[in-house]
N, CA, C and O atoms as a MOPAC input file, in Angstrom:
PM7 MOZYME 1SCF
protein

 N    -23.71600 1     4.85300 1    37.88200 1
 C    -24.05200 1     5.29700 1    36.56400 1
 C    -23.40400 1     3.95100 1    35.93600 1
 O    -22.33200 1     3.43700 1    36.25700 1
 N    -24.33000 1     3.51100 1    34.95900 1
 C    -23.79500 1     2.46000 1    33.85700 1
 C    -24.18400 1     2.92800 1    32.35500 1
 O    -25.04700 1     3.79700 1    32.23200 1
 N    -23.63000 1     2.43100 1    31.33100 1
 C    -24.21000 1     2.35500 1    30.09400 1
 C    -24.80200 1     1.31300 1    29.48000 1
 O    -24.46600 1     0.18000 1    29.82300 1
 N    -25.60400 1     1.46200 1    28.65400 1
 C    -26.36100 1     0.42100 1    28.18000 1
 C    -25.98500 1     0.39100 1    26.30100 1
 O    -25.61800 1     1.44200 1    25.77700 1
 N    -26.08800 1    -0.51900 1    25.69900 1
 C    -26.28600 1    -0.54900 1    24.35800 1
 C    -24.48800 1     0.27100 1    24.07100 1
 O    -24.49100 1     1.15800 1    23.21800 1
 N    -23.52800 1     0.05800 1    24.54200 1
 C    -22.44200 1     0.82400 1    24.08000 1
 C    -22.39200 1     1.95300 1    25.05400 1
 O    -22.59100 1     1.84100 1    26.26400 1
 N    -22.07600 1     3.16800 1    24.34600 1
 C    -22.27300 1     4.24300 1    24.99200 1
 C    -23.69100 1     5.12100 1    24.40900 1
 O    -23.68200 1     6.35000 1    24.48100 1
 N    -24.57900 1     4.57800 1    23.98300 1
 C    -25.77700 1     5.06800 1    23.58900 1
 C    -26.81000 1     6.14200 1    24.64500 1
 O    -27.27000 1     7.26700 1    24.44900 1
 N    -26.90600 1     5.12400 1    25.89700 1
 C    -27.47100 1     5.58300 1    26.93300 1
 C    -26.89900 1     5.58500 1    28.02800 1
 O    -26.23200 1     4.56700 1    28.21100 1
 N    -26.87700 1     6.47200 1    29.01900 1
 C    -26.32000 1     6.51600 1    30.25800 1
 C    -27.42400 1     6.04600 1    31.20000 1
 O    -28.38500 1     5.69000 1    30.51800 1
 N    -27.65600 1     5.91000 1    32.49400 1
 C    -28.48000 1     5.44300 1    33.31700 1
 C    -27.80000 1     5.98200 1    34.46000 1
 O    -26.66500 1     5.61500 1    34.76200 1
 N    -28.60800 1     7.04900 1    35.26800 1
 C    -28.45100 1     7.69900 1    36.83400 1
 C    -29.44900 1     6.71500 1    37.51000 1
 O    -30.59400 1     6.58000 1    37.08100 1
 N    -29.01000 1     6.08900 1    38.49600 1
 C    -29.78000 1     5.30400 1    39.44600 1
 C    -30.25900 1     6.40600 1    40.52700 1
 O    -29.54600 1     7.37100 1    40.80200 1
 N    -31.36800 1     6.21400 1    41.04500 1
 C    -31.99700 1     7.40200 1    41.99500 1
 C    -32.05100 1     6.24500 1    43.07500 1
 O    -32.39400 1     5.08800 1    42.83500 1
 N    -31.63800 1     6.77300 1    44.36300 1
 C    -31.83700 1     6.17500 1    45.64700 1
 C    -33.37000 1     6.62700 1    46.19500 1
 O    -33.84300 1     7.76100 1    46.27100 1
 N    -33.83000 1     5.63700 1    46.46600 1
 C    -35.31900 1     5.91600 1    46.88200 1
 C    -35.61700 1     4.80400 1    47.94200 1
 O    -34.93300 1     3.78300 1    48.01800 1
 N    -36.64200 1     5.06000 1    48.72300 1
 C    -37.03400 1     4.05100 1    49.55400 1
 C    -38.69000 1     3.75800 1    49.26200 1
 O    -39.48000 1     3.56300 1    50.18600 1
 N    -39.02500 1     3.76000 1    48.03600 1
 C    -40.34400 1     3.52100 1    47.85600 1
 C    -40.60700 1     2.90000 1    46.27000 1
 O    -40.27800 1     3.50900 1    45.25200 1
 N    -41.07600 1     1.94900 1    46.28400 1
 C    -41.49000 1     1.29400 1    44.61200 1
 C    -42.06700 1     1.93900 1    43.92900 1
 O    -42.05500 1     1.58400 1    42.75100 1
 N    -42.81900 1     3.13500 1    44.26600 1
 C    -43.59600 1     3.90900 1    43.54600 1
 C    -42.59800 1     5.10700 1    42.49400 1
 O    -43.12900 1     5.53300 1    41.46800 1
 N    -41.36600 1     5.50000 1    42.81500 1
 C    -40.70100 1     6.11100 1    42.09000 1
 C    -39.73300 1     5.57100 1    41.36200 1
 O    -38.88100 1     4.95300 1    42.00100 1
 N    -39.57200 1     5.64700 1    39.76900 1
 C    -38.64800 1     4.98200 1    39.18300 1
 C    -37.04100 1     4.76500 1    39.74600 1
 O    -36.41800 1     5.63600 1    40.35200 1
 N    -36.61700 1     3.67000 1    39.47200 1
 C    -35.28800 1     3.92300 1    40.14600 1
 C    -33.87800 1     4.21200 1    39.15700 1
 O    -32.69100 1     4.23100 1    39.48600 1
 N    -34.47300 1     4.40600 1    37.93600 1
 C    -33.46400 1     4.90500 1    37.10200 1
 C    -34.04400 1     5.93000 1    35.73400 1
 O    -35.08900 1     6.05900 1    35.09600 1
 N    -32.52000 1     6.59800 1    35.75100 1
 C    -33.16700 1     7.98600 1    34.64100 1
 C    -32.41800 1     7.59500 1    33.61300 1
 O    -31.31800 1     7.21300 1    34.01300 1
 N    -32.51900 1     7.54000 1    32.69400 1
 C    -32.00100 1     7.67300 1    31.31300 1
 C    -31.71900 1     8.82100 1    30.42300 1
 O    -32.62300 1     9.33800 1    29.76600 1
 N    -30.38300 1     9.27500 1    30.37700 1
 C    -29.83600 1    10.60500 1    30.04400 1
 C    -28.98700 1    10.51400 1    28.71100 1
 O    -28.36900 1     9.51700 1    28.33600 1
 N    -29.06600 1    11.70600 1    28.07800 1
 C    -27.88700 1    11.47800 1    26.96400 1
 C    -26.78300 1    12.24300 1    27.20200 1
 O    -26.58400 1    13.03400 1    28.12400 1
 N    -25.98300 1    11.89000 1    26.15400 1
 C    -24.52200 1    12.47100 1    26.52800 1
 C    -24.10100 1    13.89700 1    27.15000 1
 O    -23.10600 1    14.13900 1    27.83300 1
 N    -25.13200 1    14.78600 1    26.73100 1
 C    -25.10700 1    16.17200 1    27.34100 1
 C    -24.76900 1    15.80500 1    28.82200 1
 O    -23.74300 1    16.27800 1    29.31000 1
 N    -25.57400 1    14.98800 1    29.56300 1
 C    -25.74800 1    15.15000 1    30.99000 1
 C    -24.80100 1    13.77400 1    31.68100 1
 O    -24.76200 1    13.63000 1    32.90300 1
 N    -24.13500 1    12.90300 1    30.82800 1
 C    -23.29600 1    11.84300 1    31.05000 1
 C    -22.52100 1    11.85700 1    32.41200 1
 O    -22.47100 1    10.91100 1    33.19900 1
 N    -21.71100 1    13.51500 1    32.61900 1
 C    -20.97100 1    13.51300 1    33.82200 1
 C    -21.79300 1    13.95500 1    35.29000 1
 O    -21.25700 1    14.25600 1    36.35600 1
 N    -23.22300 1    13.89400 1    34.99100 1
 C    -23.86100 1    14.54500 1    35.95300 1
 C    -24.01300 1    13.23200 1    37.21400 1
 O    -23.99600 1    12.04200 1    36.89700 1
 N    -24.14500 1    13.67500 1    38.53900 1
 C    -25.02200 1    12.78900 1    39.45100 1
 C    -26.45700 1    13.04400 1    39.29000 1
 O    -26.98500 1    13.77800 1    38.45500 1
 N    -27.11300 1    12.21500 1    40.36100 1
 C    -28.33500 1    12.69800 1    40.40000 1
 C    -28.69800 1    14.05000 1    40.78600 1
 O    -29.59000 1    14.65200 1    40.18800 1
 N    -27.94200 1    14.64900 1    41.92500 1
 C    -28.42400 1    15.84700 1    42.48400 1
 C    -27.71700 1    17.03000 1    41.70700 1
 O    -28.30200 1    18.11000 1    41.78500 1
 N    -26.31200 1    16.98600 1    40.81900 1
 C    -26.02100 1    17.86700 1    39.75200 1
 C    -27.26200 1    17.93400 1    38.66600 1
 O    -27.52900 1    19.04300 1    38.20200 1
 N    -28.00500 1    16.82200 1    38.25900 1
 C    -28.96300 1    16.64400 1    37.45600 1
 C    -29.95200 1    17.21800 1    37.81500 1
 O    -30.40200 1    18.05700 1    37.03500 1
 N    -30.49800 1    17.04100 1    38.82100 1
 C    -31.71700 1    17.94200 1    39.27500 1
 C    -31.46400 1    19.60600 1    38.84900 1
 O    -32.10300 1    20.32400 1    38.07900 1
 N    -30.29400 1    19.88000 1    39.66400 1
 C    -29.96000 1    21.30100 1    39.65100 1
 C    -29.97300 1    21.69700 1    38.12900 1
 O    -30.78000 1    22.56000 1    37.78200 1
 N    -29.34100 1    21.26700 1    37.42100 1
 C    -29.04300 1    21.45400 1    36.16400 1
 C    -30.40400 1    21.68900 1    35.43200 1
 O    -30.50900 1    22.62600 1    34.64000 1
 N    -31.55800 1    20.75400 1    35.71900 1
 C    -32.48200 1    20.71100 1    34.90300 1
 C    -33.45500 1    22.05400 1    35.47700 1
 O    -33.94100 1    22.88000 1    34.70400 1
 N    -33.62300 1    22.09300 1    36.90200 1
 C    -34.16500 1    23.16700 1    37.44000 1
 C    -33.74300 1    24.36900 1    37.04200 1
 O    -34.66300 1    25.13900 1    36.76500 1
 N    -32.49200 1    24.85600 1    36.90200 1
 C    -31.90400 1    25.94600 1    36.60100 1
 C    -32.60200 1    26.36300 1    34.89000 1
 O    -33.18500 1    27.40400 1    34.58600 1
 N    -32.25900 1    25.01600 1    33.87500 1
 C    -32.78700 1    25.43400 1    32.82800 1
 C    -34.39600 1    25.49700 1    32.52800 1
 O    -34.90200 1    25.90900 1    31.48500 1
 N    -34.98700 1    25.06800 1    33.51100 1
 C    -36.56300 1    25.34300 1    33.68200 1
 C    -36.79100 1    26.88900 1    34.14500 1
 O    -37.47400 1    27.70500 1    33.52600 1
 N    -36.15800 1    27.10300 1    35.23000 1
 C    -36.46000 1    28.14000 1    35.58600 1
 C    -35.91300 1    29.80700 1    34.96000 1
 O    -36.10200 1    30.95000 1    35.37700 1
 N    -35.24500 1    29.29300 1    33.89700 1
 C    -34.96100 1    30.23100 1    32.72700 1
 C    -36.14200 1    30.32900 1    31.74200 1
 O    -36.48500 1    31.37300 1    31.18700 1
 N    -36.83700 1    28.89900 1    31.55500 1
 C    -38.05800 1    29.22300 1    30.60700 1
 C    -39.09100 1    29.96800 1    31.41800 1
 O    -39.74800 1    30.88800 1    30.93200 1
 N    -39.22800 1    29.53100 1    32.72500 1
 C    -40.47300 1    30.04700 1    33.44800 1
 C    -40.10000 1    30.23600 1    34.53500 1
 O    -40.14600 1    29.15600 1    35.12400 1
 N    -39.57300 1    31.37000 1    35.47700 1
 C    -39.52000 1    31.12400 1    36.79700 1
 C    -40.51500 1    30.66700 1    37.78900 1
 O    -41.73600 1    30.82600 1    37.76900 1
 N    -39.83800 1    30.12300 1    38.58500 1
 C    -40.76000 1    29.31800 1    39.90600 1
 C    -41.11900 1    30.06700 1    40.83400 1
 O    -40.30200 1    30.64400 1    41.55300 1
 N    -42.54000 1    30.18900 1    40.98100 1
 C    -43.08600 1    31.33500 1    42.34700 1
 C    -42.97200 1    30.80500 1    43.57800 1
 O    -43.35700 1    31.53200 1    44.49400 1
 N    -42.45700 1    29.50500 1    43.92200 1
 C    -42.81400 1    29.21700 1    45.15300 1
 C    -41.84100 1    27.83700 1    45.08000 1
 O    -41.49100 1    27.35200 1    44.00400 1
 N    -41.46700 1    27.29100 1    46.37200 1
 C    -40.98200 1    25.94200 1    46.44800 1
 C    -41.64400 1    24.81900 1    46.22900 1
 O    -41.20300 1    23.70200 1    45.96200 1
 N    -43.02500 1    25.28500 1    46.39300 1
 C    -44.01700 1    24.39500 1    46.07400 1
 C    -44.12900 1    24.32100 1    44.76700 1
 O    -44.55700 1    23.23800 1    44.36800 1
 N    -43.86200 1    25.19300 1    43.88000 1
 C    -43.91700 1    24.89600 1    42.70600 1
 C    -42.52400 1    24.14000 1    42.22400 1
 O    -42.63000 1    23.37700 1    41.26500 1
 N    -41.46000 1    24.28000 1    42.72600 1
 C    -40.35800 1    23.34900 1    42.16700 1
 C    -40.61800 1    22.08800 1    42.70000 1
 O    -40.27000 1    21.09200 1    42.06600 1
 N    -41.15400 1    21.99400 1    43.72300 1
 C    -41.79700 1    20.31300 1    44.55400 1
 C    -42.54200 1    19.71300 1    43.20200 1
 O    -42.05800 1    18.77200 1    42.57200 1
 N    -43.66300 1    20.30800 1    42.86700 1
 C    -44.56000 1    19.71100 1    42.05900 1
 C    -44.05000 1    19.75300 1    40.63500 1
 O    -44.62500 1    18.97300 1    39.87500 1
 N    -42.87600 1    20.66700 1    40.00000 1
 C    -42.34400 1    20.22300 1    38.83600 1
 C    -41.53500 1    19.06900 1    38.92900 1
 O    -41.61100 1    18.18300 1    38.07700 1
 N    -40.59000 1    18.99000 1    40.11400 1
 C    -40.00900 1    17.74700 1    40.27900 1
 C    -40.53700 1    16.46900 1    40.36400 1
 O    -39.92600 1    15.43800 1    40.08300 1
 N    -41.86700 1    16.56100 1    40.82000 1
 C    -42.77100 1    15.39700 1    40.69400 1
 C    -43.31500 1    15.03000 1    39.53800 1
 O    -43.50700 1    13.84400 1    39.27100 1
 N    -43.64600 1    16.09100 1    38.66200 1
 C    -44.17000 1    15.92500 1    37.64400 1
 C    -42.98900 1    14.80800 1    36.41100 1
 O    -43.28000 1    13.87900 1    35.65800 1
 N    -41.95600 1    15.33600 1    36.65500 1
 C    -40.88600 1    14.73000 1    36.00000 1
 C    -40.40600 1    13.59800 1    36.46400 1
 O    -39.64900 1    12.88000 1    35.81000 1
 N    -40.84900 1    13.32100 1    37.75400 1
 C    -40.35100 1    11.69500 1    38.38400 1
 C    -38.90500 1    11.86700 1    39.05400 1
 O    -38.09100 1    10.94400 1    39.01400 1
 N    -38.66500 1    12.90800 1    39.58000 1
 C    -37.44900 1    13.43900 1    39.97400 1
 C    -37.27200 1    13.37200 1    41.66300 1
 O    -36.22900 1    13.44700 1    42.31200 1
 N    -38.62500 1    13.21000 1    42.12400 1
 C    -38.73300 1    13.27400 1    43.67400 1
 C    -39.93500 1    13.01800 1    43.78700 1
 O    -40.73900 1    13.34800 1    42.91600 1
 N    -40.34700 1    12.25500 1    45.10500 1
 C    -41.46300 1    11.63000 1    45.48000 1
 C    -42.42200 1    12.56400 1    46.90500 1
 O    -43.35900 1    13.34100 1    46.71800 1
 N    -41.93200 1    12.24500 1    48.01100 1
 C    -42.38300 1    12.66500 1    49.09500 1
 C    -42.23700 1    14.27500 1    49.66600 1
 O    -43.09200 1    14.74900 1    50.41500 1
 N    -41.08700 1    15.01800 1    49.23000 1
 C    -40.53800 1    16.19300 1    49.85500 1
 C    -39.61700 1    16.68400 1    48.91500 1
 O    -38.99900 1    16.00600 1    48.09400 1
 N    -39.55400 1    17.94000 1    49.08500 1
 C    -38.43100 1    18.51600 1    48.25700 1
 C    -36.88100 1    18.08800 1    48.48300 1
 O    -36.55700 1    18.24600 1    49.66000 1
 N    -36.03800 1    17.68200 1    47.81700 1
 C    -34.97100 1    17.30500 1    48.11300 1
 C    -33.98100 1    18.36200 1    48.49300 1
 O    -33.56700 1    19.29400 1    47.80300 1
 N    -33.64100 1    17.99100 1    49.89700 1
 C    -32.99300 1    18.75800 1    51.26900 1
 C    -31.90700 1    19.32500 1    50.66500 1
 O    -31.73800 1    20.50200 1    50.98200 1
 N    -31.05200 1    18.83000 1    49.83500 1
 C    -29.68100 1    19.51500 1    49.18000 1
 C    -29.74900 1    20.93700 1    48.70000 1
 O    -28.93900 1    21.84400 1    48.89200 1
 N    -30.98800 1    20.94500 1    47.97700 1
 C    -31.51200 1    22.08400 1    47.13600 1
 C    -31.24900 1    23.59300 1    48.15300 1
 O    -30.64400 1    24.60500 1    47.79900 1
 N    -31.85700 1    23.35800 1    49.36000 1
 C    -31.66000 1    24.51100 1    50.17600 1
 C    -30.16900 1    24.43800 1    50.95300 1
 O    -29.34700 1    25.35000 1    51.04000 1
 N    -30.08600 1    23.27100 1    51.41200 1
 C    -28.73000 1    23.13000 1    52.38500 1
 C    -27.31000 1    23.73500 1    51.55300 1
 O    -26.33200 1    24.35700 1    51.96900 1
 N    -27.69200 1    23.24500 1    50.20700 1
 C    -26.32800 1    23.56400 1    49.19900 1
 C    -26.37800 1    24.94400 1    48.45200 1
 O    -25.49300 1    25.32600 1    47.68700 1
 N    -27.55600 1    25.67100 1    48.77400 1
 C    -27.88200 1    26.92900 1    48.37700 1
 C    -28.20000 1    27.32200 1    46.94400 1
 O    -27.94000 1    28.40500 1    46.41900 1
 N    -28.98100 1    25.96300 1    46.23100 1
 C    -29.34300 1    25.97300 1    45.09100 1
 C    -30.72100 1    26.71600 1    44.87200 1
 O    -31.11000 1    27.19100 1    43.80500 1
 N    -31.35300 1    26.72500 1    46.02500 1
 C    -32.73300 1    26.83200 1    46.02900 1
 C    -33.03700 1    28.13500 1    47.24300 1
 O    -33.11500 1    27.74500 1    48.40800 1
 N    -33.19500 1    29.56600 1    46.99400 1
 C    -33.41300 1    30.47300 1    47.96500 1
 C    -33.96900 1    31.81500 1    47.54500 1
 O    -33.68900 1    32.10000 1    46.38000 1
 N    -34.61500 1    32.62000 1    48.13400 1
 C    -35.25100 1    33.77400 1    48.12800 1
 C    -34.61500 1    34.68200 1    48.28200 1
 O    -34.34800 1    34.93500 1    49.45700 1
 N    -34.05400 1    35.62600 1    47.19500 1
 C    -33.55500 1    36.96000 1    47.04600 1
 C    -34.09300 1    38.21300 1    47.97500 1
 O    -35.04600 1    38.20900 1    48.75400 1
 N    -33.36100 1    39.08000 1    47.71400 1
 C    -33.62300 1    40.23900 1    48.82000 1
 C    -35.10700 1    40.71300 1    48.26200 1
 O    -35.81500 1    41.05700 1    49.20800 1
 N    -35.65000 1    40.80500 1    47.20800 1
 C    -36.93200 1    41.13300 1    46.56000 1
 C    -38.00900 1    39.91500 1    46.79600 1
 O    -39.15700 1    39.99600 1    46.36100 1
 N    -37.59700 1    38.94800 1    47.42100 1
 C    -38.45100 1    37.83000 1    47.76700 1
 C    -38.79300 1    37.04200 1    46.52900 1
 O    -39.87200 1    36.45700 1    46.44500 1
 N    -37.91200 1    37.01700 1    45.58600 1
 C    -38.14400 1    36.15000 1    44.44400 1
 C    -37.52000 1    34.84000 1    44.64500 1
 O    -36.51800 1    34.73000 1    45.35100 1
 N    -38.07800 1    33.81800 1    44.04300 1
 C    -37.44700 1    32.44500 1    44.08000 1
 C    -36.10100 1    32.32500 1    43.20100 1
 O    -36.23900 1    32.60300 1    42.01000 1
 N    -34.80200 1    31.94000 1    43.64300 1
 C    -33.77400 1    31.73600 1    42.84400 1
 C    -33.19800 1    30.36000 1    42.88300 1
 O    -33.07400 1    29.64400 1    43.87700 1
 N    -32.87800 1    30.11100 1    41.69000 1
 C    -32.28900 1    28.83700 1    41.57900 1
 C    -31.09300 1    28.72100 1    40.90600 1
 O    -31.05400 1    29.06900 1    39.72600 1
 N    -30.04000 1    28.26200 1    41.49200 1
 C    -28.74900 1    28.28500 1    40.93700 1
 C    -27.79100 1    27.07700 1    41.20700 1
 O    -26.65500 1    27.07200 1    40.73300 1

């Protein structure tokens, strides 16, 4: 993470193997303490509160639209328990 123009902008670097995905995300002070994974989780939680995701494909498509992933759903979302189906079959983000 680095700062530009003093403390006006904070930049998170995205680790990627393709040139088609942006390598930097500019964030405000609200997100300055986040790493890329925690930023993705935080944004997904906020988005799911506005409109719940119906499927993992919806999550993947939303992340792609936001420029936060490229070829597949980030595996940490499931392996760390951030994305799962509850006992009623509804997709949950936490």
